[in-house]
N, C-alpha and C positions, 0 to 999 in steps of 0.2 A: 837466395834469400831474397827474393824479390815479394814475398808473402807482405814483411813488413817494412814498408815506407816511412818513413821517417819526414819526410819534405812535401809531400800530396795530401793535400786535401780529403780528408773521408767523408762521402756522400754517403748520407742515410738511403737507404731503399725507400721506395715510396708507398706506402701505407696502401693495401691492401682495401678496398671498399664493396669487395665480392659479397660478403657475408653481410652487409648492413641493411639491405631490403630485408633479409630474414630475421634478424634481429629487429627490423622494426614491426612488420608483421604478428611475430612471436607477443610484442608488446601490445601489438593491438586485440589481438584475440585475448588474452590474459585481461585487460580491459573489460571487452566485451563481455566475457564468460564473467567473470569476479563481481561487477556492478549490477544492481536491480534498480530499474526506472520506480518511482515515484508513483502510483497510479492516483490518488488524491492529495489535493491539498486540505490538510484540515483547516477548518475558519470557525470550528466550537473545542472547546476548552473538553480535551475528555481522558479522564485519569479514573482506570477499571478498576471497579471494585477487587475485593480479594475474595478466592473462594478455594476449597481446599480439596474437592470432587471437579479432578479436570479432565478433559479429553482434548486430544488433539485432533483438528479435524485431516481426515484424508484428503482430499482432492479440494484446495482453495480453488481452482478454477470455478468451482459450479457454486461461490459464495457470493453472493452481493451484502454490501454492508450499507448500515441505516446510522448515521451517528448523531447522539443525542446530548446536547449540553449546552452548558453557557457560551457564547458567542467571545471570541477574544478581544482584547483590548481593542483594536483597531475597527472592529465591528460595532461595538457596543454602543455609539452614540448614534448608531443608525436602527438599530435591533433592540435594544437596550440589554438588560443582565438576565432576562427571562431566559429559559434553560430553550435552544432551537434544535429543530431537525436538519440534519444536512443529509442531500443525497446528492453522490458525486461532489462534486464542486461546489454546488451552490446550496443556498439555503429555501427549504420547504417548509409549507403546511404539511398537514393531516392530507388533507385531501388530496396531493401530488402523489403520494404515496402509492397510489394503485396505478399508475401511467409509470411511474416507475418501474415498479413489479414487471407489468406488460413488455415495457421497453427492455428488460433484462431478459423477460423467457423470450424475445423475440429475435437475441442475440446469442441463444444456444441453440445447441443440434436439438431436432426431437426426442433423441434419444436421453438425453442429460435434461430435459426440463422437468419430468419428477422428482428428479434426485436435487436438485435446484434448491440449497439455503439461504436464509436470510438470516443475519447477523446483525444482532444489536449492540451497537458497542456505544453504553450508556456512561456519562459520568457518575462516580461515587455518591453524590450530593444531589442529583437530580429525584426531584419527586418523581414518584410512580405513576401520576395523573397523567403526564405525558406518554408514557410508555404504555400505559392501559390504550390511548389513543390510537399511537399507534397499532397495537396489535390487532384492536378492532380493526382497524383499515385494514391490514393484512389481511385477516380471515376474511376478508369481503372481497379481494384480490386472490384467492382462494391460496397464498401462499404458508401455507400450515407447518411447514418444517421451519422452525425459528430457534435460534441458538443465541444463546447471552454471551459474551466475550468478557473474560475477567481473567485476573493475573495470578499467580503464586503468593501466600503469603512470603513475608521476609523471615526469613530464620534466624 
């Protein structure tokens, strides 16, 4: 009957921490795989127009984005409320587009350059004048594969 000691204190065995590094690394890998890093901070308001005939882009790594829309409230004091062009994280003029396209081409492999797509993300309230100017500048830069981003209509 030595198994059932009534007078002695029962000590708890120490907690094994051998599997703790495994759990930490599993959590680390989970968050590394499941999170995405934002590539561009939008400085313009872009509410995409709706469209009915949509197709999905296959290789998004070949896409360069040009954002066109009204500057956000924090930038309106400096840039006004007229639609502006955003390339990467900064505002730009129409004349800066050719340099942007050349820089984007240089970052791609030689084999991927002909498949490069320029996607225009234009706010639905933006006038076509600035979009036409951007398209003319893209023609001058020989970026002829242009895509218009849109969203599905609400059902």
